[in-house]
C-alpha positions in Angstrom: 2.9 -22.1 -4.8 2.5 -19.1 -4.5 -0.6 -16.9 -6.0 -0.9 -13.1 -6.0 -4.2 -11.2 -7.1 -3.9 -8.0 -8.2 -7.4 -6.2 -8.4 -8.5 -2.7 -8.2 -10.7 0.1 -9.9 -9.4 1.5 -13.2 -6.8 3.8 -13.4 -5.3 3.2 -9.6 -2.2 1.6 -11.1 -2.8 -2.3 -11.9 -0.6 -2.2 -14.8 1.9 -1.1 -12.7 2.1 -3.4 -10.4 1.7 -6.6 -12.4 4.5 -5.0 -14.6 6.6 -5.1 -11.2 5.8 -8.5 -10.5 7.0 -9.4 -13.8 10.2 -8.0 -13.5 10.6 -9.9 -9.7 10.2 -12.8 -11.6 6.1 -13.9 -11.5 4.5 -15.5 -14.3 1.9 -12.4 -14.8 -1.8 -12.7 -16.7 -3.4 -10.0 -17.1 -7.2 -10.1 -17.2 -8.1 -13.2 -16.3 -11.5 -14.5 -16.5 -12.2 -15.4 -12.6 -13.6 -18.8 -13.7 -10.3 -19.3 -14.8 -8.1 -19.5 -11.7 -8.7 -23.0 -10.9 -7.5 -23.9 -14.3 -4.7 -21.5 -14.1 -3.4 -22.8 -10.7 -3.2 -26.5 -12.3 -1.5 -25.5 -15.2 1.1 -23.6 -13.1 1.6 -26.3 -10.7 3.9 -28.0 -13.3 7.5 -28.5 -13.1 7.3 -26.2 -16.4 6.7 -23.6 -14.2 9.2 -23.9 -11.3 11.3 -21.6 -12.7 9.0 -18.7 -11.6 8.9 -16.9 -8.3 5.0 -17.4 -8.5 2.0 -17.0 -10.4 0.4 -13.3 -10.8 -3.2 -12.6 -11.9 -4.6 -9.1 -12.7 -8.4 -9.6 -12.5 -10.8 -6.4 -13.0 -14.4 -5.3 -13.6 -14.3 -6.6 -17.3 -14.8 -10.3 -16.0 -18.5 -11.1 -15.9 -20.6 -9.8 -13.2 -21.3 -13.4 -12.0 -17.9 -14.3 -11.8 -16.8 -11.4 -9.8 -19.5 -12.0 -7.3 -18.2 -15.6 -6.8 -14.6 -14.6 -6.1 -14.4 -16.2 -2.3 -16.0 -19.3 -3.7 -13.9 -19.6 -6.6 -11.0 -19.0 -4.0 -12.0 -21.3 -1.1 -12.1 -23.8 -4.1 -8.3 -23.7 -4.8 -6.1 -26.6 -3.6 -4.5 -26.3 -0.1 -1.0 -26.0 -1.4 -1.9 -22.8 -3.3 -0.4 -19.5 -0.9 -2.7 -17.1 -2.0 -2.4 -13.2 -1.3 -5.0 -10.1 -2.8 -4.0 -6.6 -3.2 -6.3 -4.6 -4.2 -5.3 -1.0 -5.5 -7.9 1.7 -5.2 -7.7 5.7 -5.5 -10.3 8.7 -4.8 -12.9 9.3 -7.4 -11.4 12.8 -8.1 -8.0 11.3 -8.7 -9.2 8.6 -10.9 -11.4 11.2 -13.2 -8.1 13.2 -13.4 -5.9 11.0 -14.8 -8.4 9.2 -17.2 -8.7 13.0 -18.3 -4.8 13.2 -18.7 -4.1 10.0 -20.6 -7.6 10.2 -22.6 -8.4 6.8 -21.9 -12.0 5.0 -22.1 -12.9 3.8 -18.7 -13.8 0.2 -19.5 -17.6 0.6 -18.3 -18.1 4.1 -19.8 -20.2 4.2 -22.6 -22.6 7.0 -24.2 -25.2 5.7 -21.7 -22.7 6.1 -18.4 -20.4 8.6 -18.4 -17.2 8.4 -16.7 -18.1 9.8 -13.1 -21.1 7.4 -12.5 -18.6 4.2 -14.3 -15.9 4.8 -11.6 -18.9 4.3 -9.2 -20.7 1.5 -10.8 -16.8 -0.4 -10.6 -16.6 0.3 -7.0 -19.6 -1.7 -6.6 -18.7 -4.4 -9.3 -15.4 -5.1 -6.8 -16.3 -4.9 -3.4 -16.2 -8.5 -3.1 -12.6 -8.6 -3.7 -11.7 -5.3 -1.9 -13.6 -6.4 1.2 -11.4 -9.5 1.5 -8.0 -8.0 0.4 -4.6 -9.3 1.8 -3.6 -5.0 0.9 -5.3 -2.3 0.6 -3.2 0.5 -1.3 -4.8 3.9 -2.0 -2.7 5.4 -4.8 -4.1 8.8 -5.1 -0.8 10.4 -4.1 1.6 7.7 -5.0 4.0 8.3 -8.2 4.5 5.5 -10.5 7.9 5.0 -8.8 6.1 5.4 -5.1 3.7 2.4 -6.3 6.7 0.4 -7.7 8.3 0.5 -4.4 5.2 -0.2 -2.5 5.1 -3.8 -4.3 8.7 -4.3 -3.8 8.8 -3.7 -0.1 5.2 -4.9 1.1 4.2 -7.7 -1.1 7.1 -9.1 -2.6 9.5 -8.8 0.5 6.9 -9.7 2.6 7.8 -12.9 4.4 4.4 -14.8 5.3 5.7 -15.7 9.0 6.3 -11.6 9.8 4.6 -8.6 9.6 5.1 -5.7 7.2 5.8 -2.3 9.3 6.1 0.6 7.5 6.8 3.5 9.0 5.2 7.1 7.3 5.6 10.7 7.6 2.7 12.8 6.1 1.7 16.3 6.3 -1.7 17.1 7.5 -2.3 19.6 5.4 -3.4 16.9 3.0 -4.7 14.8 4.6 -4.4 11.5 6.5 -2.7 8.4 4.6 -6.2 6.4 3.5 -4.3 3.1 4.3 -2.6 4.1 7.9 -3.5 1.6 10.5 -2.2 3.9 13.6 -1.8 7.4 13.5 0.3 9.7 15.7 -0.5 13.2 15.8 3.7 15.1 16.5 2.2 18.6 15.6 2.6 19.8 19.5 6.1 19.7 19.2 8.3 23.0 18.4 8.0 23.6 14.8 11.4 24.4 12.7 9.6 25.8 9.9 9.6 29.6 12.1 13.5 29.2 12.2 14.5 30.9 9.0 18.1 29.2 8.9 15.9 25.4 8.9 12.7 26.4 7.1 13.8 24.7 3.7 16.0 21.7 5.2 13.9 18.7 6.4 13.5 16.2 9.4 16.6 14.1 7.7 18.9 17.1 8.1 21.4 17.2 11.2 20.4 20.7 12.2 17.0 20.1 12.3 17.6 16.9 14.1 19.9 18.8 17.3 17.0 21.8 17.0 14.2 19.0 18.3 16.2 17.0 20.4 16.8 20.4 22.0 13.5 20.7 23.3 12.2 18.0 25.9 9.0 17.3 24.4 10.2 15.8 21.5 11.8 12.8 24.2 8.7 12.7 25.9 7.2 12.3 22.6 9.4 9.4 21.0 9.5 7.5 24.1 5.6 7.3 24.5 5.2 6.3 21.2 8.2 3.2 21.2 6.7 2.5 24.8 3.2 2.5 23.0 4.8 0.4 19.7 7.1 -2.1 22.2 3.7 -3.2 24.3 1.4 -3.5 20.9 3.3 -4.5 17.7 3.6 -8.0 19.0 0.2 -8.2 19.6 -0.9 -7.0 16.3 1.6 -9.8 15.2 0.1 -12.3 17.1 -3.3 -11.8 15.5 -2.1 -12.5 12.0 -1.8 -9.2 10.7 0.6 -9.5 7.7 0.6 -5.4 7.1 1.1 -2.4 9.6 0.9 1.3 8.4 2.3 3.4 11.7 1.9 7.3 10.4 3.3 10.4 11.8 1.7 13.5 11.2 3.3 17.3 11.0 1.7 20.5 9.3 3.9 20.3 6.3 5.3 16.5 6.4 8.7 18.3 6.1 10.5 18.2 9.7 9.0 16.7 12.8 7.1 14.0 11.3 10.5 13.2 9.4 12.3 13.0 12.4 10.2 10.8 14.1 9.3 8.4 11.5 13.5 7.9 10.9 14.1 7.4 14.5 11.5 4.9 15.0 12.4 3.1 11.5 16.1 3.2 12.7 15.1 2.1 16.4 12.6 -0.8 14.8 14.4 -2.5 11.8 16.9 -4.2 14.2 13.8 -5.9 15.5 11.7 -6.4 12.9 12.9 -8.4 9.4 10.3 -6.3 7.2 10.6 -2.7 8.3 10.3 0.4 5.7 10.3 3.7 5.7 8.4 6.6 3.3 8.4 10.1 3.6 5.0 11.0 1.8 6.0 14.8 1.2 9.9 14.5 0.5 11.0 13.9 -2.8 
């Protein structure tokens, strides 16, 4: 059976992830005590559960701290027939505080003696055992609900254990490097279409921007160098049993140069990779 563990700090999007998995046909349970995982696996292995795609369980800091500390031991005790993956969702402290302020929800660890900021930090410590061994870690600081649902579908549900899922992502350095990036390529040395008035409001997906960039010899040189690097090293990452790779390409604003190169690399590698995905962080 397939077992997906969803964990992360409060406000990072665990409920959204669990709802998406439920929509995808998983049997889902929220806030399960870690100590009950073996019993759940035994129950979910029965024929009555065979019509579900798998079982997804949300485990968070409301668990007993000793159970959280023993998470790895409990996971190792599961039968060999169980294929398990752990998704850990997180976000920056500032983002989490803002989300709680906007929704007026109470943090599960906060009380009259522990303010919100301290509760958020305490939660990080309690979940360290899970986060340090997660199969996939997603930072949702700059994700919308729809971005997160798409990420779950592309990188978790659509994953094939025999392949490596590769995400090509464009971004703007002015908003920071994506925290989950494995490889980062800075493409700001290319001529910037932003300074051409007729191209400023377009993106790297528009033909006029493509033609402008392709007229610059440096663009082709950079593309060939990046693709040559990936041609050589992506198979090595795959051979080392990596399940996920995020290849991030950044320019100043994340509108033109990085978008163009991310699109071009994605179109090239989707013929070679069964799990190739594309995301433009700064585009709507």
